[in-house]
C-alpha positions in Angstrom: -81.6 123.1 -181.7 -81.3 120.7 -178.8 -79.2 121.6 -175.8 -77.3 119.2 -173.6 -78.5 119.4 -170.0 -75.8 119.5 -167.4 -77.8 117.3 -165.1 -78.1 113.8 -166.5 -80.7 111.8 -164.7 -79.8 108.3 -166.0 -76.1 109.0 -165.3 -77.0 110.0 -161.7 -79.0 106.8 -161.2 -76.0 104.8 -162.5 -73.8 106.7 -160.1 -76.1 105.8 -157.2 -76.0 102.1 -158.3 -72.2 102.1 -158.1 -71.9 103.8 -154.6 -71.9 101.3 -151.8 -73.8 103.6 -149.4 -76.4 104.7 -152.0 -77.1 101.6 -154.2 -79.8 100.4 -151.8 -81.9 103.4 -152.7 -82.1 102.4 -156.3 -82.5 98.7 -155.5 -85.4 99.4 -153.1 -87.1 101.8 -155.5 -86.9 99.4 -158.4 -88.1 96.5 -156.2 -91.2 98.5 -155.2 -91.9 100.2 -158.5 -89.9 99.6 -161.7 -86.5 99.7 -163.2 -85.4 103.3 -163.5 -84.6 103.7 -167.2 -86.5 106.8 -168.2 -86.6 110.5 -167.5 -87.4 112.2 -164.2 -90.9 113.0 -165.4 -91.6 109.3 -165.7 -90.9 108.6 -162.0 -93.9 107.9 -159.7 -92.8 110.6 -157.3 -92.8 113.1 -160.1 -96.1 112.1 -161.8 -98.0 111.7 -158.5 -96.6 114.7 -156.7 -94.2 117.2 -158.3 -96.1 117.4 -161.6 -99.0 119.0 -159.6 -97.0 122.2 -158.9 -97.5 125.0 -161.5 -94.3 126.7 -162.5 -93.5 130.4 -162.2 -90.7 132.0 -164.2 -87.7 133.1 -162.0 -84.2 134.3 -162.5 -81.5 131.8 -163.3 -77.8 132.2 -163.8 -77.3 134.0 -167.1 -74.6 131.8 -168.4 -76.6 128.6 -167.5 -80.0 129.5 -168.8 -80.1 126.7 -171.4 -78.1 124.2 -169.3 -80.8 123.0 -166.9 -84.5 122.2 -166.8 -85.4 125.1 -164.5 -89.1 123.9 -164.3 -88.0 120.6 -162.8 -85.6 122.2 -160.4 -88.3 124.6 -159.1 -90.7 121.7 -158.6 -88.0 119.7 -156.7 -87.3 122.8 -154.5 -90.9 123.6 -153.7 -91.8 119.9 -153.2 -88.9 119.2 -150.8 -89.5 118.4 -147.2 -85.8 119.2 -146.3 -85.6 122.8 -147.3 -87.8 125.9 -147.6 -88.2 128.4 -150.3 -89.5 131.9 -151.0 -90.3 133.6 -154.3 -89.7 137.4 -154.2 -90.3 139.9 -156.9 -87.3 142.2 -157.5 -88.3 145.9 -157.2 -85.9 147.2 -159.8 -86.9 145.0 -162.7 -90.0 143.0 -161.7 -88.3 139.6 -162.1 -88.9 136.9 -159.6 -86.1 135.4 -157.5 -86.3 131.9 -156.1 -84.7 131.7 -152.7 -83.7 128.3 -151.2 -83.2 128.0 -147.4 -81.4 125.0 -146.0 -80.9 124.4 -142.3 -78.0 122.2 -141.3 -77.4 121.7 -137.6 -77.3 125.1 -136.1 -76.6 126.9 -139.4 -79.0 128.2 -141.9 -78.0 129.0 -145.5 -80.2 131.1 -147.9 -79.3 131.5 -151.6 -81.0 132.6 -154.7 -81.0 130.2 -157.7 -79.6 133.0 -159.9 -76.4 133.2 -157.8 -75.6 129.5 -157.9 -72.8 127.8 -159.8 -73.5 124.8 -162.1 -71.9 122.3 -159.6 -74.3 123.6 -156.9 -77.3 123.3 -159.1 -76.3 119.7 -160.0 -75.9 118.9 -156.3 -79.4 120.3 -155.6 -80.8 118.0 -158.3 -79.1 115.0 -156.7 -80.2 115.9 -153.1 -83.8 116.5 -154.1 -84.1 113.5 -156.3 -82.6 111.2 -153.7 -85.1 112.7 -151.1 -88.1 112.1 -153.4 -87.0 108.5 -154.1 -86.5 107.8 -150.3 -89.9 109.3 -149.5 -91.6 107.2 -152.1 -89.9 104.1 -150.8 -90.9 105.0 -147.2 -94.6 105.5 -148.3 -94.5 102.1 -149.9 -92.8 100.3 -147.0 -94.3 102.0 -143.9 -98.1 102.1 -143.8 -98.1 104.4 -140.7 -95.8 106.9 -142.4 -97.8 107.0 -145.7 -100.7 109.1 -144.4 -98.3 111.6 -142.8 -96.3 111.9 -146.0 -99.4 112.3 -148.1 -100.6 115.0 -145.7 -97.2 116.8 -145.9 -97.4 116.7 -149.7 -100.9 118.2 -149.6 -99.7 121.0 -147.3 -96.8 121.8 -149.6 -99.2 121.9 -152.6 -101.6 124.2 -150.8 -98.7 126.5 -149.8 -97.5 126.8 -153.3 -101.0 127.5 -154.6 -101.3 130.2 -152.0 -98.0 131.7 -153.1 -99.2 131.7 -156.7 -102.5 133.3 -155.7 -100.7 136.0 -153.7 -98.4 136.7 -156.7 -101.3 137.0 -159.0 -103.1 139.4 -156.7 -100.0 141.5 -156.3 -99.6 141.7 -160.1 -103.2 142.6 -160.6 -103.0 145.3 -157.9 -99.9 146.7 -159.6 -101.6 146.6 -163.0 -104.7 148.4 -161.6 -102.4 151.0 -160.0 -100.7 151.7 -163.3 -104.0 151.9 -165.1 -105.4 154.3 -162.5 -102.2 156.5 -162.7 -102.5 156.6 -166.6 -106.2 157.6 -166.3 -105.4 160.3 -163.8 -102.6 161.6 -166.1 -105.1 161.7 -169.0 -107.6 163.6 -166.9 -104.9 166.1 -165.8 -104.0 166.8 -169.4 -107.6 167.5 -170.3 -108.0 170.1 -167.5 
């Protein structure tokens, strides 16, 4: 059974083409690379950058579980230069929450993905995709910016790998603790 995704990449690109203040993004992108007619995963910014991020399961809004590609959203969030994120394990059930922090002027907003509404998630897709397209254009147009952007991408990849390493160590430590407690329990029964 195939589900219909609420975020439609080709429709979003067509929307950008029609907006007077946004159409230049698509025109420049297509001039430098190719006509946008495929999926997000076929875009150069995805294949060269976002695809390198390994995914981690996290909580999503229950009623929207099948409505979005959560893997792509996570990669857009962690690969973004315009926001920050944190992945925290919930104590009560062990599930991971993806927090997104956005700073605007003097105000900072932090939300978990699981508490977002569908229109907010769609807007995140739009903002992050537009950001990735603009950065890819900038890398192609401004030689002096290219190295700085590549370095920032590498920093973000290293940060994410460190987050995953820390998560794995935390899970291994918890597993070892449970194993030790079970062994101690068995020994107590034998006494």
